[in-house]
C-alpha positions in Angstrom: -12.7 -98.0 127.2 -9.9 -95.7 126.1 -10.3 -93.0 123.5 -7.6 -92.1 121.0 -7.3 -88.7 119.3 -5.7 -87.3 116.2 -3.0 -84.6 117.0 -3.9 -82.7 113.8 -7.7 -82.5 114.0 -8.8 -83.9 117.4 -11.1 -86.6 115.9 -11.8 -89.3 118.4 -11.4 -93.0 117.7 -11.9 -96.2 119.7 -8.6 -97.8 118.6 -5.2 -96.7 117.4 -5.5 -98.8 114.3 -8.7 -97.2 113.1 -7.2 -93.7 113.8 -3.9 -94.3 111.9 -5.7 -96.0 109.0 -8.0 -93.0 108.2 -7.1 -89.9 106.2 -6.9 -86.6 108.1 -8.6 -83.5 106.6 -6.2 -81.3 108.6 -3.0 -83.1 107.8 0.0 -80.7 107.5 0.6 -81.8 103.9 -3.0 -80.9 102.9 -6.5 -82.2 103.3 -6.5 -86.0 103.0 -2.9 -86.1 102.0 -1.8 -88.1 105.0 -3.2 -90.2 107.9 -4.2 -89.1 111.3 -1.4 -88.8 113.9 -1.9 -90.2 117.4 -2.1 -87.6 120.1 0.1 -89.2 122.8 -1.1 -87.0 125.7 -3.8 -87.9 128.2 -7.5 -86.8 128.1 -7.8 -83.5 129.9 -10.5 -81.0 130.8 -8.4 -78.3 129.1 -5.9 -78.6 126.2 -3.1 -76.1 125.8 -1.4 -74.9 122.6 2.3 -75.6 122.8 3.1 -72.5 120.8 1.0 -69.8 122.5 -0.5 -71.3 125.7 -4.1 -70.7 124.7 -6.5 -73.2 126.3 -9.5 -75.0 124.8 -11.9 -77.5 126.3 -11.3 -80.1 123.5 -8.8 -81.1 120.9 -11.1 -80.4 118.0 -11.5 -76.8 119.0 -7.8 -76.4 119.7 -6.6 -77.8 116.4 -9.3 -76.0 114.4 -8.2 -72.4 115.3 -5.3 -70.4 113.9 -2.3 -69.7 116.2 -0.8 -66.3 116.2 2.6 -67.7 117.4 2.8 -70.6 115.0 6.4 -71.3 113.8 5.3 -70.7 110.2 4.1 -67.2 111.1 1.2 -65.5 112.7 -2.1 -67.3 111.7 -0.1 -69.5 109.2 -0.8 -72.6 111.1 -3.2 -74.1 113.7 -2.7 -74.5 117.4 -0.9 -77.7 118.4 -1.6 -79.6 121.6 1.1 -79.7 124.3 1.5 -83.0 126.0 
């Protein structure tokens, strides 16, 4: 059975419909001001930030940490997963 993850927060769901119907606490517009966004990459043993190259073992840890090379400025945004 496949797992589906949110690109913003790393939360795992068993279907795309359940993921995209739920509010995301780490949505870029603010907590619960938007829905989860489907992470379109594959499941991996390590996830890499597309801005700085830092590796994490899961999407939740990656998307929960501030990125020093975020486009909005140092520590003004979270890491984002590279595909």
